[in-house]
N, C-alpha and C positions, 0 to 999 in steps of 0.2 A: 165553761159556763156561758151560754148565750145570753144576750141582753138586747132588749128592744131598741136601745139607743144606738146599737151598732149600725143598723141599716144594712142595705144590700151592698155587696161588693161592686166596685166599678166594673162595668162591662168593657174591659180593655183586653185586647188580645196581644200577648207578647210576640216577639219575633220568633222565627223558626228555631226549633230545638238545636242545641249544640251539646258537646261534651266538655264539662268544666272539671278541672282538678283544683281542689281546695286544699291548701296547706294551713294548718292551724295547730296551736299548741294545746288546745282543749276542745273536746267535742263530746257528744253524747256517749255514755250516759252520765257524764259529769254535769255539774250545775255551776256555770260560770258565764260572764258576759259574752265571750265569743260563742259559747255553746248555745245560749239563748238566741243570739242573733242568727247564727248560721243554721241552726236546726229549723227555724222558721223560714228563712230564705230558701233552704234546700227543699223544704216541703213544697213551696210554691214553684221552684224550678222543676221539680219532679212532676207536679201537676201539669206543667206546661210541656211535658215530654222530654225535658233535658236529662242527660245522663250526668251524674255527679260522682266523682271519685274523691274521697276525703283521705288525706294523709295526715295522721295524728298519732301522738304517743298512746301507749296503753293508758287507759283511764287511771289517773292518780292525783288529780287536782282536788283540793288545794293543799293538802298536807304532805305531799311528796310520797305517799304510800298508797298501794292498791288496796282499797277497802271494800271493793266489790268482788263478787265471784269471778273467777278467771273467764268464764264463758261470756259474762256480761262486759267486763272491762276490756276484753280482747287479749290476744296473745301476740307477742312481738314477732314481726316478720310473717304475720298471717293476715288474712282479710276476713271481715264479717259484713253482714248486711245490716244497714241502719234502719231506723223505723219508717223511713219513707222510700226504701228500696235503693238508697245510695250505697255504694261500696266503700267501706272504711278499711284502709290499709294501715296497720298498726306498726309504729316504730317503737323500739325499746326506750326506757327512761332510766335515769339514775335515781335510786331511792335516796331521799334526803329527809331529815327530821327538821321540823319547824318551818317558818315562812319567811326566812331572811331573804333579802333581795339577791345576795350573792349565791345562795344555795339554789334558788329558782333559776338564776341565769345559767349556772353551770349545767343544771338539768336540761334547760331549754336548748343550750348549745349542743349537748350530747344528742338529744333527740333530733335536733335539726340536721346534724351530720348524718345520723342513721336514717333519716327520712329520704336521703338522696336515692339509695337503691330501691326504696319502696315506691318512690315517684317515677322510677324508670320502668316499673312493671305495668302490665295491662295495656289496653288500647291507647293509642296516642290521643291526647286531649286536643280540643280546639284552642284552649287557652289555659293558663295556669294562674291561679290567684292565691296570693299569700297575705294573711291578715296579721297585722301587728296589734299590740305592742311587743310581741315576742320578736325581738330584733333578729336573732339567728334564723328565724323562720323566713324572714325577708331574703336573707342571703341564699337560703336553700331554694326558694322560689326562683331567684335570678339564675342560679346555676342550672336548675332543671329546665327552665325556659330555653336556655342556650343549648342544652344537650338534646332536648326534644324539638327544638326549632319551632316554637309556638309563641304567640304573644304573651307578655307578662303583665299581670295586673297587681298593683300594690294597694292594699286597703289599710289606711291609717286610722285606727280607732282612737288614737291619742295624738296629740300635737307634737310628734317627734320630728326633728331633733330639738325643738324649742324646749320641751319638757326636761331634757337633760341639763340644759343650762340653768333653768329655773330651780331644779332640784339640787343645784350646787355640785352636780357631778362633773361640771366643767369649771375650771378655775381660770380666771384671767381672760385674756382675749384669744388665747390659742385654742383652736378647735380640738376636741377630743376625738379619739378613735370612733366612739359611738356616733358623734355627729357626722364624721366623714363617711362612715359606712352607710348611714341612713340616707344622706344626701346623694351618695353614689348610686344607691338602689333607686331612689325616687327619680333621679335624672335619667335613668336608663329604662325605667318602666314604660310600657306602651300606654298604660292608663293608670292614673292615681285616683283612688276613691277615698274621699274624706267623709266623716259623719257630721260635719258642721260646715256651713257656708263660710264662716269666718276663717277657718283654717284653709279652706280651698282658696280664698282670696289671698291669704298669706303666701301660699305656694305659687300662685300665679304671679304675684309681685316678685318672686325670686326667679322667674323665667320659665317655670313649668307650664306647658300649654295644655296638655291633655289631662285636665283635672275635672272631676265631677263630684257631686255630693249625693250620697244615699244615706240619709240620717239613720240613727238608731230608732227603734220603734218597739211595737209589741203586737201580739195577736189580740185585737180588741174584742173579738167575739169570745175569747177565753177569760176575759177580765170582768168580774162582776161590777156593777155600779151600786155602791152602798148608800143606805140612808144616812143623812147627816147625824153626827153625834147628838146625844140628848141635850136639851136646853138647860137642864140642871144636873150638876154633878159635883160632888164634894172635892174630887181630886182632878186636876188638869193633867192630861196624859199626852206626852210628846213621844214620837217614835222615830228612830233611825234604823233603816235596813240597808246593809251594804258593806263595802270594804272598810276596814278600820286601818287606814294607812296614813302616811304623812300628808297625802294630798287633801285629806278631808278635814284635818284639824278638829277632831271630835272633842279634844280637851275643852274647846270653847263651850260645847253643850254641857259638859259636866260642870264647868265653873258656873255657867248660868243656872243650872239646877241647884247648885250649892247656895246661890244667892236667894233662891225662892223658897226653899224649905219643903216641909212635908205635904203641903197642899198641892204640890206639883210632883209628877213622876215622869222620869225619862227612861225609856227602854231602848237599849242598843242591841241590835241583832246582826250577827255576822262574825267575820274573822279578819285578821290582818296583822301586819307587823307591829303596830302600836297597841294592840289590844292589851297585853300585859301591863303596859304603862298606864293605860286608861283605867284598868281595874284598880291599880294601885292609887291613882289620883282620886278616884271616887271614894275609896276607903279613907284616904287621908283627909279629904274635905267633908267626909260624912254626908256626901251628896245623895239625894234620893234617886239612885240610878240602879236599874236592873239589867244584867247582861244575859243574852241568850246566844247559843251557837247559831249557825246558819239554819234556816227553816225552809221548808218547801210546801207547795200546794195549799191545802186547807189551813195549815198552821199559819202561813203568811197572811191569808185573808182574815183570819181571826185576829191577828195582831193589828191589821189595818182597822178592823171593826172596833177594837178597843180604843183606838187612838183618837185624839181630838185634832192633832196636827201632825204632819209627817215632814221630816227634815230632809232637804237635799243640800249638800255642803261641799264646797271646794274652797281651799284657802285663797285669800285675796292678794297675796304678795307674790304670786307666780303669774307673770303676764300671759303665759300660754293658756291659762285657764279662762281668759276672756273669750277664747274660741272653742271652749269645751263645754259639753252639756252632759251632766251625769245621767246615765241611762235610766235610773230610777225615776227621774223627773216625769217621764211619759207614763209610767205605771201609777204614780201618785195622782197625776192629773186625771187619768182614765178611771180610777177607782172612786174618785169623788171626794177625796180627803183634802182639807186645807193644807197648803204647802208653806212651811217655813223655809224660805229660800235664802241660803247664805252663799250667794253666787254673784258673778258679774257678767258683763258682756252678753253673749248670745243666750246663755241659760237664763239670765235675768229677763231678757226680752221675751223669751218664750213664756215664762211664768206670768208676766204681766199681760202679755197679749192674750193668753188663754184665760185670764181672770181667775187663776187658780189659787192665789194666796198672797202672801206678803214677802217682799224682799227686805232683808235686814243686814246691816253691816256685820262683819266678822269680829264681834266683840261680845264677851259674856254679858256685859251690862245691856247692850242693845237687844240681844236675844231674850234676856230675862224680862226686859221692859215690854217687848212684844207679847210674850206669853202672859204677863200680868194683864195686859189690855184685852187679850183674847179671852182670858178666864173671866174678866169683868163683863165682857159683851160677847156671849157665846153665839149670838146670831151671826157673827163674822165667820164662824166655822162652817156654816152652810154654804159651801162654795158653788153649789149647783152643778149643772151639766156642761157649763162652758168649757171646762178643761177637757172633758171627754170628747166634746164636739171638735175641739182643736186637734186632739190626737187622731180622731177619725179622719180629719181632712189632711193631716200632715205626717202622721207617723204610724200608720197601719201597715204591717208587713205585707199584706196582700197586694197593696199598691206599690210599696217600695220595691218589691221583688220584680214587678213589671218594669220599673224604671231601670233596675240593675240589669235585667236581661236585655233590654233594648240597648244599653250602653255597651255591653259585652258584644252583642251581635253587630253593632256599628263598627266595633274594633276589628272583629274577625272577618266579617263579610260587608265591608263598606259599600261595595257596589249594590248588593241586594238591599241594604238599608236605604241607600239613596233612591233606588227604584220605588221602594215602599213609601218613602216620604213623598215622592213625586206624585204617586197615585192617590194620596189622601185628599 
């Protein structure tokens, strides 16, 4: 859906076309963070004349089962053409029930190993890019880059290995195997791409030199800009869309709702490892909370339209989250809804810089108090277009892709990139 606030795309010409191999644990036609990011970037790469080969498992995210027709999900050890003309080479997966971290890791490990022969097929790429947080995918990318003798690019969409220690996966001062593998791959990559400036600085402090930032974003021309919520309403409505995991601490929202009563309504949309416990907690506290499965397209827009405020949340007791920005932040800012931001560090700075809402401590009492204040003064919910303008200037994939292509081209063809820079 186009919107007049989007404006014209920047007239920037990317570097000359290359062939890129992308390794990812989730891709079209699935709906996931890596899928949303890389389907948008791939579209822009293809528009610029690049060839893109995607190596990914047969579509089965998030529940570990293939819910799509075989022709759409893909068949193991075959290839299909993606929506933008990219070639998708499908690796097999291990069917698993549920969303436990261990089941997902074993599945990702199996698919990563089976991706090696898929990555050896087809024309030789100019570079291989592996996107985390699927850690086995990083190892596959490293192996393939050595076998095919091309530069290796690591994209860190989360702050690994810091996240491992924060999540208590690492005990004491001894480094875990996870940390060692991630650091090994990062140190040997020809280019490391982060999605936040803060984590890029962290990696540079550890001695990594070739680090750049290409943030998460969205296709702004596909995101509508909504009118503000009504000035009078009997029930205050808060909305959370996204993963229900340990990282988000959504129990805080449920406890806040229980403090407020029936004049307030919290809607949680999505899935994740903690969802059963959250449903149980809401029932025990008799909290005014409604749960929905993951939604797509017009259903998502309708949920935004019904909401007074939208929550972005990351727990505040993991230091790695100071350099992490929930990807939904950009969508909420662009669509024009007030943000209840339970975040710190770089994410907090973005929300405040964009003028998109309020930052609140990670406690039920603080969240409940903010929502009481917003319900009493609903004029604060009209966040205006400042958030959308910030996204247009900083997080539109049409421009982010140009930056990405330029960095890859500088790595693959440094002499040509230097000549182009000299002639500007």
